[in-house]
C-alpha positions in Angstrom: -0.2 0.2 0.0 2.8 2.6 1.0 4.6 1.4 -2.0 1.5 2.8 -4.5 1.2 5.9 -2.4 4.8 6.9 -2.8 4.4 5.9 -6.6 1.7 8.7 -7.0 3.5 11.3 -5.0 6.7 10.6 -7.2 4.4 10.5 -10.4 3.1 14.2 -9.3 6.1 16.1 -8.2 8.4 14.5 -11.0 9.4 16.6 -14.0 11.1 15.9 -17.1 14.9 16.8 -16.4 17.7 16.2 -18.7 20.3 13.3 -18.4 22.9 14.7 -16.0 26.0 13.2 -15.0 29.2 13.8 -13.0 31.3 15.9 -14.8 28.9 17.9 -16.6 29.4 21.6 -16.7 25.6 23.0 -16.2 23.4 26.1 -15.6 20.8 25.9 -12.9 18.1 28.3 -13.3 17.1 29.0 -9.3 14.0 31.0 -8.4 15.0 33.4 -5.6 12.8 35.4 -3.4 13.9 39.0 -2.3 11.1 40.4 -0.1 8.1 40.3 -2.5 9.8 40.0 -5.9 11.0 36.6 -7.3 13.5 36.5 -9.7 15.8 33.6 -11.5 19.2 33.3 -10.6 21.5 31.5 -13.2 24.2 29.1 -11.2 26.5 28.0 -13.6 29.5 25.2 -12.5 30.4 21.6 -12.3 28.7 18.7 -11.2 30.4 17.1 -8.5 28.2 14.7 -7.2 24.5 12.9 -7.8 22.7 11.4 -4.5 19.7 9.3 -4.5 17.1 8.3 -6.7 13.8 9.3 -7.8 12.2 12.4 -6.4 15.1 12.2 -4.0 17.7 12.6 -6.3 20.1 15.6 -5.0 22.5 17.5 -7.1 26.1 18.9 -5.9 27.1 21.8 -8.7 30.3 23.5 -7.9 31.6 27.1 -9.0 34.6 29.6 -8.6 33.2 33.0 -7.8 35.9 35.6 -7.3 38.2 33.2 -6.1 36.0 31.6 -3.8 34.8 28.1 -4.2 30.9 28.2 -4.0 28.9 24.7 -3.8 24.9 24.2 -4.2 23.3 20.9 -3.4 19.6 20.9 -4.8 17.2 18.5 -5.4 16.1 18.0 -8.6 12.5 17.7 -7.9 12.4 20.7 -6.0 10.0 23.7 -7.2 12.8 25.9 -7.0 14.7 24.7 -9.8 13.0 26.2 -12.9 15.3 24.7 -15.3 18.9 22.6 -16.0 21.0 23.1 -19.1 23.8 20.7 -19.8 26.6 22.9 -21.5 29.8 20.4 -21.6 30.0 17.0 -20.9 33.1 15.8 -19.1 34.4 12.7 -18.7 35.0 11.0 -15.5 36.2 7.8 -13.7 34.5 8.6 -10.7 31.0 8.9 -9.3 32.0 11.5 -7.0 34.9 14.2 -7.9 35.0 16.0 -4.6 38.9 16.0 -5.7 38.2 19.1 -8.0 37.6 21.1 -4.5 41.5 21.1 -3.9 42.1 22.6 -7.3 42.9 26.0 -7.7 43.1 28.3 -10.8 42.6 26.6 -14.4 43.2 23.3 -12.9 39.7 23.2 -11.1 38.3 23.8 -14.4 39.7 20.9 -16.1 38.0 17.7 -16.5 38.9 15.3 -19.1 37.5 15.0 -22.8 35.1 17.3 -22.6 32.5 17.5 -25.5 30.5 20.4 -26.3 26.4 19.5 -25.9 23.5 21.4 -25.0 20.6 19.8 -23.2 17.4 21.7 -21.3 14.4 20.7 -20.0 12.2 21.9 -22.6 14.2 19.6 -25.4 15.4 16.3 -24.4 17.0 15.7 -27.4 20.6 16.2 -27.6 21.9 19.5 -30.0 25.4 18.5 -30.9 27.0 21.8 -32.7 28.0 20.4 -36.3 31.3 20.4 -37.8 31.5 22.4 -41.2 32.2 19.8 -43.8 34.2 21.5 -46.6 34.5 20.3 -50.1 37.8 20.2 -51.8 37.5 22.3 -55.3 40.0 21.6 -57.9 42.1 24.8 -58.3 42.5 26.0 -61.5 46.1 26.9 -62.5 46.7 30.8 -62.8 48.2 32.0 -66.1 51.4 33.7 -66.2 50.7 37.2 -67.5 53.3 39.9 -68.5 53.3 41.8 -65.3 54.7 38.7 -62.9 58.1 38.1 -63.9 59.3 34.4 -64.5 62.2 32.9 -62.9 
């Protein structure tokens, strides 16, 4: 009986989120309430950890702001989380990359094998930037004119 109740609650609060993995660079659109006003603040950073499953899934995102590391831990099913955009996909070997906290400067931003990708809540399909394929056109030889000296 309890399983049915938890499933109905999970269906009610579940949202269509993109597939977020550890090592990704994401933009979190978080609703901030200041007094009577409400606005959306973008928090862009690196995904350090994913915890839980289903409704209880939590994401830990870290960014470096003016030389200071800032982390946010947000439930993926939270009503405060407006939208998630996956900007880059990084390949890591561990499920939790807390070792990134010790890195300073450019090393703190480096993840192996970055791949540009764009995923968001509204478009679940991956949009990968296309590489421009150029066709090789046969070049015609330029005829020698009287102005160009021949050697």
